[in-house]
N, C-alpha and C positions, 0 to 999 in steps of 0.2 A: 504494500500500500504506500502510495506517495505521501510523504510527510512534509509539512510546510512549517517553517519557523513561525511561532506566534509573534505578533507585534508587541514590542516591549513597552511602548509608551501607553499610559492609561488615557482614555478619552476624557475630555473636560466634562465634568458633571453638570447637568442642568439644574435650575432652581428646584427647591423642594416642591413636591406636589406633582412632579412630572417624572416619575422614576424610570419610565420606559424610554424617555427621550434621550438621545445622545447627540454629541456634536460630531460634525464630519467636515473635514477640509481637505479636498483632493483637487489638485489643479487639472482642469479639463485638458484633454489632448489638443495640442496646437498643430497637429500634422496637416489638417485641412487648411488652416489659415496660412501655414508656411507655403502651401502650394499656390496660394492666391495672392493678389495684390491687396494688402491690408489697408484699411482706411486710416490715415494719419490722425494723430491727436489734434483736437481743435484748440487753437489759441483763443484767449478770452475776447480778442478783438477781431476774430476772423469774419464774423458777419458784418461788423462795422466797416471792415476794409473792402467789402464787396458791395457795390451799389445794387447789383442784381438781387443779392440776398436781402439787403435792406428793403428793397421794393417788395420782395416776396413776403417778408414779415409784415409789412404794412398792409398788403392784400389780405393776409390771414386775419389781421385785426379788424379789417373792414367787412369780413365775411358775414358777421352777425349770426343770428340763429336761423337754422333752416326752417323752423316753424313760422318765422315771420316772413322770410323771402327765400324760398328754396333756390330759385335761379341765381340770385346774388350769392348765396352760400356756395353753390356748386362752382359757378364761374370763378369766384375769387380764389377758391382753393385750387382749381385747375390751373389758373394763371400762376399762382404761387409755386405750385409743384413743377410747372414747366420751367420757370426760372431756376429753381433748384436743380432740376434734372440737367439742364444745360450747364450749370456750374459743376456738377459732378463730372460731366464728360470733358469740359474744357479746362478745369482747374483742379487737378488731382490733389494739390496741396490743401485745398479748402473742402475736400469731400465730406469730412465729418460735419462741418457746419452746414453744408448744403443738405446732407442727409437728415439733419434735425428738422429742417424746414419741409423736406420731401416727406419725411415720416409723419409729421404732424398733419399735413394735408391728406395724406393717404388714410390715416386713422380716422380723421373727421369724415371723409367721404365714405369709407367702408362702413363705419358705424351707422351712418344715416341711410345710405342707399341700399346696401346689401339686403337688410331685412325687408325693405320695401320693394325690391326687385329680385325676388328669389329665382326667377327664370333667367336672370342675367340679360344678355343682349345689349344693343346699342341704343342710347337715347341722346337727344340733342337738347342743349340748354342755351338760353339767350338772356342777356342782361345788358341794357344800355348800349346796344349796338354791337356787343361782342357775342359770338356764337361759338360753342365748343361741343364736340361729341365725346361721349364717354362710353366705352364698352366694358361691361363686367364680363371678364373672359370666362369662357367655358374650359373645362380641363382638356388639355391637348398634349401634355407631357407628364411623365412620371413625377408625382409629387404635387401636381396641380389639384386644387380643391374647387368644388362647385358651390356657387352661392346658395343653392337650394339646401345645403347642409346646415345652414346657420339661422338660428332665431335672433341672434344678436352678436355683435362684435364690439368690444370696447378696448381702448388702449391698455396694454398690459401695465403701463406705469400707474394706472388708477387702482390696481389691486394692492391692498395693504401688504407690506412686507412682513409677514408673520407666518406662524405655523410650521414652516420648514426650517431646518438647521442652516442650510446654505441656499442662497438664491442663485440659481443657475441661468445665466444669460450668455448669448454670443453676440459680440458687437459686429455691426455690419450695416449693409444697406437695407432699407425697408422698415416697415412699421410692425413691431411685435404686437399681437392682438390676443386678448383673452376671449375665446369664443363660447357662446352658448349654443350647443349643437341641437339640431332637430333630431327627433327619434328616426332611426332608419326607416326608409320607405318600405322595405321588405318586412312584412309582419313576422316572418320566422326569425329574422335578426333582431327585430324590435324587442323580442322577449329577452334578449341577452344584453340590451343596452343598459348601462348604469343608470339608476334612477336620477342621479345628479348630473348626468351627461358625461360626455367623453372628456378626457384630460389632455388630448393631443393639442399642442400649440398651433397657432396660425400666424403667418407673416403676410401682410399685404404690401403691394408695391405698385405705385402708379408709374407706368412707362409711357413713352411717347415715341411711336414708330417713326423711323426716318422717312422724310418726304411727306409726312402728314402733319402739317403745322398745327392744325386745329383739332386733332384727334388724340385721345388718350385711352389707355387700357388700364383697368384695375385687375391685377393678378392676385390671386389668393393661393398661398403655397403652404405645404407641410414642411417646416424647417428641419424636421428630423430626416427627411428624404432629400430635400433640395438644400444643399449646404453652401452653394455659391451661385452667382448669376453673372452674366457678362454684360457690361455696360461700356460703350465707347471703346471696345477692343480690350478692356481690362476685365479680369475675373475678380469680383468682389465677394467677400463672404456675405451670406444672407443673414440679416439680424434675426435673433430669436430670443424669446423669453420662455424658457421651459417651465419655470416655477409658477408663473402667474396662473395658468389654468388649473394646476394642482391645488393651489391655495383657494382660488376663486370657487371651484366646484366642491371643495370639501370643507369649506368654512361652515360653522354653525351646526356641524353634526355632533350630536350629544353622545360622543363615543363611549364614555364611561357608563352612562345610563343605559345605552343600547347593549353594552357588553354584559352588564348585570342582568338586564331583562332577558337576554338570551340564555343566561345561566340558570336563573331562578324560575323564569316563566317561559320555558322553551316552546310553549304552544302558541305564543302570541304572534311570532313571525315565522315565515317559512324560509327554507334554504334558497339561495339563488347564486347562479354563476353569471357574472357581469363582465362585459368588455369595457375597458377603459379607453378604447379608441376604436374607430371604425375597423371592421374586420378587413384584413389584407392577406390574401392567400400566400403572398411571398414572404410574409414575416412569421417567425417562430412564436407560437403562443406560449407565454410564460404565465403560469397560473399560480397566484400567491394565495396560500391557505393559512389563515390565522389560527391561533391556539385557544386554549381554555380562557373563558371570560375575556374575550377580546372581540374585535370588530375589524373589517377590512381597512378602516381609516388608519390603523396602526402602520400600514405600509407606505404612508405618504412620503417619508424621507427616502425610502428605498426607490419608489417609483420616480421621485424627483431626480435622483441621481442617475438612474438607469436610462430614462428618456433622454437626458441631456448628453449621455455618452455618444460621441460621434461614430462609434462602431456599433454599439448596441441599439441605439435609437432607430436607425434605418432598417435593422434586421429583426427586431423583436417587437411583439405587441403584448400588452399586459392585460391579464384578466384577474379578477378576484373571485374567490368563493366565500360566500357568507353562509354560516349555519349556526343555529342556536346551540351554544356549546354545552347545554345541559343534556342534550340528546345522548343516547348510547353511542359508543364509538363506532360499532359496526354499522349502525343505522346511518350515521353521518357520512361514513365512507361510502355506503351504498348510494346515498343521495349525490355525492360528488361523482361517483362512477356514472350514474345515470345522467347527471348534468353534462358531463363531458361527452357522453354518447349523443345526447340531444343536440348539443352545440355542433358536434361533428356532422350530424345529419343536416343541420340548418345551413352551415357554411360550405359544405361540399369538401372537395380535396383540400388538404391543408398540411402544413409541416407538423412534425412530431411535437407533442407537448413537452415543456419543461415544468415540473412541479416543484415549487419552493414552499416547504411546510415548516412553520414555527411551532415548537412544542407539540401539542396534541395534533396540530395540523400536519406534522410530519408523519404521524401514525396513519392518518387518513390518506396521505399521499403514498406511503409505502403500500397500503392495501389496494392501490390501483395496479400494482405490478407483481402481485403474487397470485398463484392459482392453488387455493387450499383443497380443492376436491372435497373429500369427506372429513378432512382433519378438523376444520372449525366446528362442524356439526358434532363430531364425537367429543370435542373438548368442551363445548358450551351446553349442548342438550343432554340432560341426564339419560342414561341408557333406557330407562323405562318409558321415556317420552319420545325416543327416536322413531319408533314405528308411527306414532301420531304425526311427527314432523314429516316423514316421507309421504304421508297421505295428503299433504297440503298441495294446493295448486302452485305452479311455478311463479305466479304473480303475487303470491303471499309475501307480506312484508318480511317475515323472518327468513324465508327461503332466499329472497333477493339479497338479504343482508349477509347470509352465511355461505351461499353457493354462488361462486362467480369465477371468472377467469381473468388472468392478467391482461391489461389493456396494451396491445402491441404498439399503440400510437403514443405511449409515454416514452420519450426519448432519453430523459435524464431526470434525476431527482436531486434536490438539495435539502438536507435535513439540518435545521437550526434548533439547537437546544431540545432535541427530540427524546422523550423518555421511551426508548424502544423496549425497555424491560420494566417500565412503570416507575412510579415515584413513591417513596415511603411516606411522603406527606399525605398521600391519600388515606393512609391508615391512622393518622393522628385522630385523637378523640374529637378535637374541635372540627376537623374536616368532616368526620362522620356526622357530627351534629348538624353542620351546615347543609349536608345533602338532604336532610329531612324537609327542608324548605323548598326543594326543587319540585316543580309540578310538571310531570311528563305529560305529553299529549295522550289523549285517550286511545288514539289509533295505535300507539306503541304498546301501552299497557294491555289493551284488550287483545292485541295480536300475540302477546307473549304469555298471557296469564295461564294458558293451558300447557305451555312448553317449558317454562323456566320455574325453578323453585322460588317460593316466597314472594312472587310478584304481587299477589293480592294483599299480603300483610305488610310488605316492605318494598313498595315500588321504587323507592329512592336507590335501592341497590343496583338498579339498571342505569343510573345516571353516569355521565362521563367521569364525574369526580370519583365516585366509588370504583369505577372500572379502571381507573389509573393505578390502582393498587398493584404492586408486583405479583400478588397472588392471582390476578386475573388470568385465567387459562388462555386468553387471547394472545398475551405476550409470549408465552411459551410456545404456542402454536406458530406464531409468526417467526419466531427464532429458527424454526426448522424448515422454513420455506425460503427458497432462493429468491432474491430480489431481481426481477427480470429487466432491469435497466441500469446503466451506469449511475452511480450515486456518490454523493459527497457529504461530508459532515462539517458543520461549524459549531463549535462548542465553547461555552464560557467557563472560565475558572476564577472569576472575580478578581483577577490580577494577582493571584497568590502564587502562580507558577508551581503548583503542587500536583500536577497531573502525573500519574494516573489516580492519585488519591483525591482528586479535585471534585468540585461540585459548583454549579452555577447558582446555588442557593435554593433551587427547587429540584433539579435533576442532577444526580451524581454521574460522574464520568463512566462508571461501570454500566450505567443504563444508556447513556447517549453514544457510547463508542460502538462502532461497527468495524470488525476486522475486514469485511468485504468492501469497504468504501474505497473509491479511487483516490480520494484525498481526505485529509482531516486537518482542520485548522483550529487551534486553540486561541481564543481571543481573551484579552484581560477584561472581561465583562461578566455581568450576571445573567439571569434567565432572559432578560430582554435584549439579548445580543444580536437580534435580527437587524438592527440599524446601527450597530457599532461600526466605526469607520473601517476597521480591518475586515469586518464581515462583509460590508458592501464592496470593498475592493476585491475580496475573494469571490463574491458572487459575480462581479464583472468578469473576472478571469474565467470562471466556469462557463458563463454564457458565451464568451468569445470562443471557447473550445467547441461548444455546441454549434455556433455559427460556422466555424470552420468545417465541422462535420456535415452540416446540412447544405449540401450542394444542390444545384438545380437537378431535379429528377431523381434525387437520392433521398429516400425517406427512411431507409433502414441502414444500420451499420452493424458490424460484428462487435462484440464486446472487446475483443483484442484490439481492433482498430481504435476504439476510443481510448483504451489504456495507452497505446503508443502515442496518440496525439496529445494526451494529457501529459505524458512524460516529456515530450518535446516542448510543450508550452511551459511546463514547470522549469525545465532547464534554462529556457530563454529568459524566464523571470528571475533567475538566480536563486530558486528555491532548492531544497534538497529533500 
């Protein structure tokens, strides 16, 4: 098994009351920017030294409100943008100042016109003898976005800089926007759209075709895919704000309340698999599965960092699985299995999944890649009840939970702080007492009452908390089943450096360690290690391995192939 040196420095601890939040500071790769002509820094007097930009700024001030005079608003911003565009082409030394003007007019027109003209197309505007045409461009290149996708577009700069540890941006040409996406037009895909909308960023850019003095185009682009544009014979990086949509769409989620509700009252909400961006068959689906007493919002810093990565952002798409964590483990795993199958049917051909599971979410992920045959039934169902079990129809809840096959479309697993052999905390008297408050859905208790002992008198014994006990036969059974995909472990030791006698405070190393793992990284953190800086860096490394493996037309690989590629990647990274 490939071993990786743990990071020696401890992360900066956040303020009290946010124990799971961590700091993260990683410099984004500059490889793309090095290949492009970068925009120079703006001097404080750059705009003042350019009569054209001074005139453009004055036009923006005169634009007024579009609700008072739409034509004046549009014409003023188009004229200002044209002056800035010409400045970008003619005076590279003043490109940053010119782009500020161009970006402001782009954002203003995109925010006002796109929601009012979802079909796009060309319209003409006139004001005081000046006439201009503006085309809201339809997608015609990879990375272009359609106006029909958006209910609203606002400047990314208007999103409060909060919630995430690091604000991830890319300087360049264009206007970073925080979009409010419309639900997918395809009803089958709409079922998997995040209730809060997609988190994919958008960049707008007003362009002025050569030879068309009075015509402009408004381009809307996915900056994770389009990383540079050509203007005046120069390639310039496309501006991007990756963090604004993450913050804008996940603000005001009552994460702790929802997490507690899912644990204590798991019959209030149902499980759901949600896409965080429009489905793209060319991207690898990375499914993030939260742990006990948690909620998908916990992944915000992870998603923020991964979307912004110039290698991962264009190649991976992110999904989250929500489930009420008071449910029995096997039932939650079954719902994830069926959710992945339903998503696969809805989207058609797609690349293999990567499952990233934290804590109990790791167990659910592992159960997607094993084929227990009769072993789970024999371990869980008492011998005297097994005849009754075998008489159940295939669609029965218990049969679906215990009889299943490994999902061949899971290409890789990442386990973070996962109790593969349980946690002794589940046997503490306080924990046992707390489980009595969990109210399981009737569909679960009624389905199991004739098959499992003591369900009628003590239904709390079915809850995920109770089933995390090392005595749960589920863990011993899983221990004997091979994991059918390459897998990796990220484990916390609270910075004590005492592995293999370590613990993250909830799960001991003897439970989280897997000898079969392709790699194992110990990070100086507690059970909330999923967003530790070293853990995110390691997750990036693993995803880049999967990207390298997932070539066009290649959906499966041998286990030895992935081990060899992992070894090559690790050697290049200087690990041992």
